[in-house]
N, C-alpha and C positions, 0 to 999 in steps of 0.2 A: 304320698300326698293325701290329705284328708278328702273324703267324699261327701259332698253336700247332699242333703236329702230334701225332697219336696214336702211342703207343709199341707198336703191334701191326702185324700184316701184312694187315689187312683191305683196305686200299687196293690192295695188290698182287694179292690174291685176286680182287677185283672187276674190276680191269683185265685180268687173265688171262682171266677168264670172258667179258668183253666181247670180247676178242681172239679167243677160240675161236668165238664167234658170228660175228664178222666173217669170219674165215678160212673157216668152213664155208659161209656164204652166198656167198662169192666163187666157190666151185665151182658152186653152183646157178645163180647169176645169170649166169654165163658159159657156161651150158649143159653143165656137167660134173656128174658124180655126186658128191654130198657124201660125205666119209669117214664110215664107220659103225664106230667102234671098239668099240661094244657092241651088235652085232646091228642091230636096227632103229633104235637111237639114233644120231643124227648127232652130229658134234662140236659143232655149235651147240646142240642140245638138251642135251648134257652141260653146256655153259656156262650155260644157263638154269637147270638143276638146281642148279648151284653157287650162282647168284644167290639162288635161293629158300632154300637152306639158310642162307646168310649172313644173309638178310633176317629169317628167323625168329628167329635168335639175337639180332640187334641190335635189332629192333623189340621183342622181349620185354624186352631190357635197357632200352630207352627207357621202356616202361610201368612197369617195376620202379622206375626212378629218379624217375619223375614220373607217378604213376597218377591223372592228372587228365584227364577225358574231353575237355573242350574243347581243352586244350593239346595232347593227343595227336592229335586230329583235325586241328588247325591245322598242327602240325608235318608230318604226312603230306601235307596239302594243299600246303604250301609246298615240299615236296620234289618232288611229282609234277607238279602242274599248271603252274607257270611254264614249265618246260622243255617240257612237252607242248604248251602254247599256242603257244610260239614255233616249234617244229618243225612244227606244223600250219600256221601262217601262212606259214612259209617254203615249205612244200610247195605249198600251194594258191595263194598269191599271188606267189611269186617263181619257183620252179623250174617249176611247172606251166605258167605262161604262156610260159616260155622254151623248153620242149621239146615242148609239145603239137603234135600234127598238126592240131588244130582252129584255126580263125581266132580272133583275140582276141574278136570279137563272140560267136561260138558258145561259146567257152570260158566266158566270164563270164555268159552267159545260160543255161548248162546247169545244171539242178537238181543234177547230180552234183557240180559244183564247190562249191556251198554246203552240200550235204549232207555234204561231207568234214569240215566243222567239228563234226559230231556226235561226233567223237573227243573233244571237250572235255568231254563228259559220258559218256565211256568207252564209246560205241557205235562201235567201231572200223570205219573205212572203209578199203578197200584201193585204190580206184581214183579217178582223176581223168580227165576227158574227154581222150582222145588222148595221155595221158602214159604213156610207156614201153610203149605197146601192142604193139610188135613185139619186146619183150624176151622171153627164154626164160620168165620169170615176169613177166607184165604187171601188176605190183603196185607202188604208189608206195613204201610203207614197211611191209614185211612183218614188222617186229619188234614193232610196237606192240600186237599182239593180246594179249601177255602182261600188259600193264599192268592191264587190268580184273581179271584173275585175282589179281594181286598185291594190288590194292586190296581185293578181296573178302576176302582173308585178313587184311588189317589189321582189317577189320570183325569177322571171327571172333575174332581175338585180343583186340580191344577187348571183345567180348561175354564172352569167357572171363575177362578181367580184372574186368569188372563182376560176374561170377558168383563171383568168388573163386578161380577155378581156377589163377590165377597166383600165389597166395599160397603160401608155403612149406608151410603146414599141409595144403594140398590137392594138393601136387604128385604124390603117389602116385596120386590119382584122375586127374590130368592124364596121367600115364604110362600108366595103363590105357586111357584114351580114345584116346591117340595110337597105342598098340599095336593096339587094336581097329580103328581107322581104317586102319592099315597092312595089317592082316590082310584087311580088305575089299578094298583097292586091289590088293594083290599076290596074294591068295589067292582070294577069292570072285569079284571082278570079273576078276582075272587080266589086268592091264594089258598084260603082255608078249604074250599070245596072243589077246586079245580083239580082233576086227576093228573093234569100235566105238571103239577108242582110236587109230585111224589118221586121218591128215589126209584130208579136212577135216571129219571127223565131229565132232559136239558133244562127245564124251568125250575128244577128243585133248587131251593135257596134263593129264588129271585127276590124274596122279601128282605134279604140281608142289606141290600143297598138302601132300602127305605130307612133302616135303622141308622146307617151311616149318615144319611141326609138329615135325619132328625137331630143327631148329635151335633152336626155342623151348624144346623139352624139354631140350636140352643146356645152355641158359642157366639154366633152373630148377634143374638138378642140378650146376651148375658147381663148387660147393663140395664135391661128393662124388666126382666122377670125376677130380679133379686128382691125387689120390694113387694112382690105379689106371689111369693111361693105358696102360701097357705091357700089363697084363692085359686091359683092355678091347679094345685093338687086336688082341691075339691072339685073343680070343674072337670078335670081330666078323669077323676074317679067316677063322677056322674056319667060322663060320656062313655066310659068303659062299661059301666053297669048297663047302660042302654044298649050297647053293642052286644053284650052277653045275652040280653033279653031278646035281641033280634037274631040270635044264633050266629053271631060274628065274633067269636071269642078271640080270633087272631087280631082283629081290628082293635078289640078292647086291650089286648096285650100291647099292641103297637102304641096306642094312645098313652098308656101309663108307664110301661117298663122303661123306655129311654129316659123319660123325665126323672123317675126315681133313681135310676142308675147315675145320671149326671149330678143330681142333687147330692147323692151319697159321695160321689167321687170328688166333687168340689168342696165338700165339707172337710173339716180338719178335726178328726176324732183322735184323742190321745193314743189309743192302742192301734187303731187301724192305720194311722199315718206312719207308723213305724214298721209296718210289715215288710217294706222293701229296704230296710236299713242295711242289709247285707248284699243287696243287689236286686235287680228286676228279673226274677226267674220265670215270669209268666210265659214268655215266648218259648223258652226252653222246655217248660212243662208241656206246652201245647204241641210242639213239633216232635218231642221224644216219647210222649206218654203212650200213644197207640202202639208203637214198635216195641217199647219196653213191656207193655202188657202182653203182647203176643209172645215175646221171648220168655217172660217169666212163666206164663201158662204152659208153654211148650216144655220148659224144663221141669215144672212141677208135676207133669204127667196128668194123671186122672184129675178130673175137674175138682179143684179144692173148694172149700167153703168161700163164699163171696168175700168176706172180710179178710180172710187169710190171703187170698189172691190179690185183693186190693192193697193190702199193706205191703206186700212184697213188691208189686209193680210200682206203687207210689214211691217207695224208698229208692228203687232203681231210677225212676224218673227224676226224682229230686237231685240225685247225684249227677245225672246227665245235665239237668238244667243248670246246676251250679257251675259245672265245668264249662258249659256252653257260655254262660254269662261272663265268667272270669277269664276264660281263655280265647273266646271268639267274639262275643257280642260287644263287650265293653271295650276291648282293644280296637275293634272296628269303629265304634262310636267315637273313640278318642280322636280318630282321624278328622272329625268335623272341624277341629280347631285349625286345620291346615287349609280349609276351604278359602278361596279368594273372598276377602271382605267379611270373613267370619268375625263375630264380636263376642264370642263366648267369654263370660267372666271367668277369672282364674278358679280352677277347681270344678266349675260347673259341668264341664264335659265328662267328668268322671262318673256322673250318675244322672243320665237323662232317661228314665225308665220309659221304654217304648214297647208296646206289645203287638205282636203279630201272631197270630193272625194280625195283630194290630201293630202297625209301625207308627208310633206316636211320639210327641215331644212333651213329656210331662215335666216341666221345669219347676224349679223351686220359686214360689211366689209367696209373698207375705199374706195376700188376700186372694184366694183362688177365684173370686168373683169380681175382682177389680178389673178395670180396663187394661188392655194389653200393655199400655205404656208404663204401668207400674211394675211390671215383671221384668225378668231377665230375658234377654234375647236368646234365640236358639240358632 
């Protein structure tokens, strides 16, 4: 069956974000300092922020097109858990036994091995017995900790939908709530300067939700800002410059980055919109990259040149991502057509690129900025 492809750039945006995370982690996992293009923010953190902004926009779109609680929850489940299950099994039962310094008997008898499967109910575990224990960062898969945060915001969005906050009549109230939340994160809590927002403290990553909310807000007001993109870009850029002058670069980034990301994603650029024509590999890249980087670096021995290590780990990651999409993710997404009341057009279920960290519904629409009624249902 032919696979239809969306006429927007979201595939490219998500692959770019996943690539930023991969490139950033390659520095850290090979014992080098990660790039910090925005002060304390690494290149990888910037990629994750892009993911959350895109997720907010597209998950809000999914709810708007099909505001049904059960179907919404099942769609999110089908996007997140099948890939998470397989990458967890691969880590614990394939890669772990191959590279562990423990004996097979000790490895499989260790409570740490079986506790690793707690990731399947979003209790992220970072270690397996004797696995990558001599690496600069002795962690099996350090990217998965963002998935529980993402899922939490799916729940918050669902609650907002049930309360009517995602209805057009209440979107001004939604705007007020999102602005108040951003004021708290960047003003009251001051995520840029607050030491509680540093790794590995519990408040690290608390700003991710604000990007998710920003993306959802842009979807709710999509029929308003379409005619004012130039003015809004200028105003947000001026606000960002003011925040930089006031030593609040994180706030500046928050004002401008989600807007630019969603503008690029909703556009339809000839080359960018074809990035996902063979599948949506962004989730697979994200969940396999860290582990493949650890594996390739452990096999290559002495610290190789950055670009050599990056090329090898990226190649392994892409193979895993392609297999994940074609053998796990897409078959799971195909099950959406069996949901009660599902109205997927013929062939549309074959390619609904969704990225998780981001579990989203990027459907094919003629005009990405048109009201939801002009697009296909999800």
